[in-house]
N, C-alpha and C positions, 0 to 999 in steps of 0.2 A: 429197324428202319426198313422201308420197302422202296421199290423202284418208283420214282415219281412219274415215270412214263405210263404206269398202270392206270387204268380207268378208275377214277374215284367218283362215287355216287354222291350227289347232293340230295339229301332227303328233306322234303318240304316240311314234314312234321318236326324233325329235329331242328331244322333251321329256325322254325317259328318259336322254338323255346328260347332262343338267344336274343336278349335285348339288343337292338341295333345301335350302331354308333351314330353320333350326331354328324352333321355335315362337316363341322370343324374338325372332329376327330378323324373322319375319313380322309380329309385333306391332309392332315398331319401324318396319318399312316402312309398315304401314298407318297408324300415327300420323303419319309424315312426309308421306305422300300426302294425308291429310286436312287437315294443317296447311298444307302448301306447294304442293299440287297435284303433278302429274306433270311434273317438271322435265326429266328425261332422256327422249329419244324411244325408242320401241320399234323394234327392228330387224327388218325383213322381207326375206325372199328375194324379190327383185323378180320373177324369172321365174315363180315358183310361188305368190307371195303367201302364203308360209308364215312364221309367226313363228319367229325364231331367238333373240331375246333380249328379255326383259321379260315372261315368262309370269306371274310373280307380280304385277307391276305392272298388267298388263292385267286379271287376275282381280279385283284390288281396285278398280281404276278402274271396271270394268264394274258392280261391285256397288254402288258409291256414286255412279255417274254423273259421274265425274271425267274431264275431257277429257285427251287425250294426243295426241302427234304420232307419226307413223310415218315412219321413214326406211328406205330400201332399200339393199341391197347386191346387186350382180350377180354371180352364181355359175354356173358351167357345169353342175354336176350335184350329186347328193345327197352324193357323197363330199366334194366341196368345201364344201358346206353343213355337213356334219358336222364337218369340220376347222375351219371358221370358229367353230363353237360351242365346240369343245374349246379352241381357241387363246384365245378371249376368257374362257372360264371359268377358265383357268389364271391369270388376273389377280386372282382372288378371294383374300382373305386367310384365309378360314375353311375351306379344304380340308384334309382329313387327308392324311398322307403317302401312304396307299394310293390316295386319289382322284387326287392329283397324278400319281402314277406311272402310274395307268391312263390318264389323259388324255394324258400325254406319250407313253405307249406306243402308244395308238391313233393319234396323229399320225405317229409313226415308222413304224408298220405301213402306214398309208395311203401314205406316201412310197414305201416298198418296193414296194407293189402298183402304184403309178402308174408305176414305173420298169421293172418286170419282170413284172408279173402278167398274167393273162388279160384283166382289165378295165382298160382304159386310162383314167386319170382326169387331169383338167387342174388338179389342186389347185395345182401350182406356179405356174400362170398366174394363179390367183385371189388370190395373196398379194402384198403390197407387196414382201416379201423372199422370193424363191423358196426353197422347201424342197428342198434338194439332197442332204442327207446327215445322218447322226447328228451330225456335228460342227456343222452349221448349227443343228440343233435344240438341241444342247447349249449353244451360245452364246446362243441366243434365250431359253432358260429358266434359264440360270445353273447348269447341272450339267455333269458330265463326259460325254464320249462313251460311256464304258462304262455309265454310269447310263442313258442313253437306250436303249442296246441291251438292258439288263436290263429296262427299262420295257416294251420291245417284247415280250420273252418273257413278262412278267407279263400284258400285255394279251392276248396269244395264249392264255395259259392260262386267264385269266378268261373269255374267249369260249368256249373249249372246255368249260369247266365250267358255262357259262351262269350266271355270277355277276355280270354287268354291273349289273343293277338293285340287287342287294344291296350292292355296293361303292359304286356311284354314290350310292345313297341313304343311305350311312353306317350301314347296318344291321349290317354285319360289318366287322371290321378284321383280316383274317387276315395272317399273315406271308407276304410276297411269295414267299420261297423255298419255303414249304410249298405255295402254290398252284401254282407251276411244277412242283414235284416230283409233286404229285397228278395234274396234267394229263399229265405225261410217263409216269406209271405206267399210263395207259390204253392199250389196244390200238388199232390203227389204226381199227378200226370197232367202237367200244364199244357195248354194249347200254345201254338206259336205266338198268338197275339198277347197272351198273358206273359210269356217270356219277354216279348218285346217291350211291353209296358213296364215290367220290372227293370229291364235294361235301361230304358229311358229315364227311370227315376234316379239312376246313379251315374249315367254317362255324361250328363250336362254339367259343365263346370259351374261352380257357385255363381260367378259373376254373370254367366249366361242365363242363370235362373232368375235374375232380377226381373222385376215386372216390366221394366222399361220406363217406369214412371220416375222422372228425374226430380220431382218436387218433394224433396225431403230436406228438412232443415236441421241445423246443428244445435245440439243441446247447449244450454247456457254455460255449464261448467267448462266446456272446451273453449268457448269464446272468451270467458273470463281469464283463463290461463294464457291464451294466445295474446290477449291484450296486454297482460302483465309482461310477457316475454318481449314483445315488440314495442311496448309503451304506446300502443295505439294501432288502429287498422285504417290504412288509407284507402284500400280498395278491396272489394269482394267482387270478382269478375263473373261469378256465376250465382246470382242472387235473385231476390224478389223483394218487394216492399215489405211483405210479411216477415220474411226471414231476417231482414235488416233491423227489425225492431229488437232482435236479440243481438245480432252481430255488431250493429252500431258503426259500420264503416262510413267514412267520410263520403266515399263514392261507391256506387254499385253499378254493375251491368246486369240487366235482366235478359231473359230469352229474346225479348223484342229488340233489345239494343244490339245483340250479337257481339258479345265481348271479345270473340276471336278476331274481330276486325278493328278493335280499338287498341290504343296504346295503354300499356300498364305501367304504373309508376308507384314508387314508394313501398310501403309495408302492406303485404297482401295476405289476406286469409282466403283460402279456397276450399270449398266442399263441392267438387265438380259434379256435373251430371254423370251418372255411372254407366249409362248406356254407350255402346260403341256406335259410331266412331268418335263421339263427342269427348269421352274421357281421354282418349289418346290425344285428341287435338288440344284440349285445355292443358293437359300436362306438358305437352311439347311447347305450347305457347309460353307457359310459365318458365320452363327451362331456358327458352330462347331469351325472354326478357330479363331473366336473372343473369345470364351470361353476358348480356349486353350492358349490365349495370343499371338498367332502368328500374328493376325491382331490387330493393336493398335488403329486405328480409321477407320471408314467406313461411307460413304454416299451412300445411295441406292435410286434410282429412280424407282418406280414401280407404277402399277395401285393401286388406293385406295380401293382394294378389302378386306376390313377389316374383312369380314366373313371367309376368306380362311385360311387354316392351315398354309400356307407359310407366310402370312402377320402376323398372330399371333406369329409365330416363330420369325420373325424379331422384332416384338414389345416387345417380352420377354427380349430382350437384348438392345433395343434402349433406348437412353436418351431423345430424342426429335423427334418431327415429324412436318413437314410443309405440309399443304394441300394447294397447289397452287390455286389461284383464276383463274378459267378457265382451260381448258385442255392444256397440254403441246404439242406444235407443234414439234414433232420429225422431223428430216431431213434425207434426203438421196439424193445422187447426181442424181439419175435417176427416182425418183418417189415422189409423194406428200403424206404427212401424213394426215390421217383422223382418229384421235383418237376417240374411242368409249365411253370412260369414263374419269373421272378425275384421277389425279395422287396424289402420296404422296412422299415426300422426307424424309427418315428416317436417323437419325444420331446415330451412335454407337461410344461412346467415352466420354471423360471427359471435352471437351471444349464446353459445352452447350451454354455458353454466346456468344462464337464466332459464333456458328451455328445460334443462335437467331438473332444476329446482321446482319449476312450475308443474311439470308433468310426471315426476317420479312416483307420485302416489296413485297415478292412474294405471300403471302397468310397468312392463319391463322396458328399460332404456338401453339403446345401443348408439354408440358414437361411431360415425363413419370415418374411416381413414383411407387415404389414397397414397 
């Protein structure tokens, strides 16, 4: 332990390695510190007096004048200090798969560098259990050796595309294979514009990559199952004359009708426009009408964007969800569908067993409990 009155340095590079807390987590941490004080010590790199763990706690404690302890760890160099941070951050529960892969990959790549690179590091001497191979890291983190090696490739690609801060900060969650593919597409000495183009190919979320063309119609096999579950479709609030030849709803609202301004009743099938803000508005409208009792049952076909506010709104009233195996091939009389991501079928209503029976052959089923 060292004197808390000593000047502790905040290193921007080290701090950028740490996935940030959400606003909710920060609020909870602040409440705990104000109620209980700072129970856990902050960790400092002894040789440089640089903070390694406890950045949020230190900020809150300094703001409110809360006392805290400082404990030190002895590390030989910056690489070892960076590895200490990644190893301890991997113990957090709230990391995304992309963040975990990046942290494991950075650890693996440092091991490779320390064993054969130009810059010799003594990371292995700084750990209680020396890091010797992908197998050692795999056992430590509970994954396969192949996963660790893929993590290393991912971390290399993230570094080459300069995406460390975006992924560590949780701002983007790109597919790992797409990041590696984009990095490998670059020449040996890429120009800034080539790097930016590769970055752009992976930083846009799937839903944002949609063309903005909302005229895509539901395949017949989904309509047939929806009709069986609800024993009919009273309303399709986001439809067209052409689409309703398959849907067969008693009533439809087209773009010209502006279904958001209409009253919704009965059994609803909805394949909403996928562009924002319309998808948010249509999903919120359905939730509102269902809670009011105006909509008695509903089946919704949307992208499986589980992280979005509109999907979570639907999930808050849904009884069950089917995640189709493979992407849904929407149709249109004049163009070909090229879906950018997978979909989900959500059911709102009391006939869960009917929904399960009708859609179980389409993919994985999940019942929602509250």
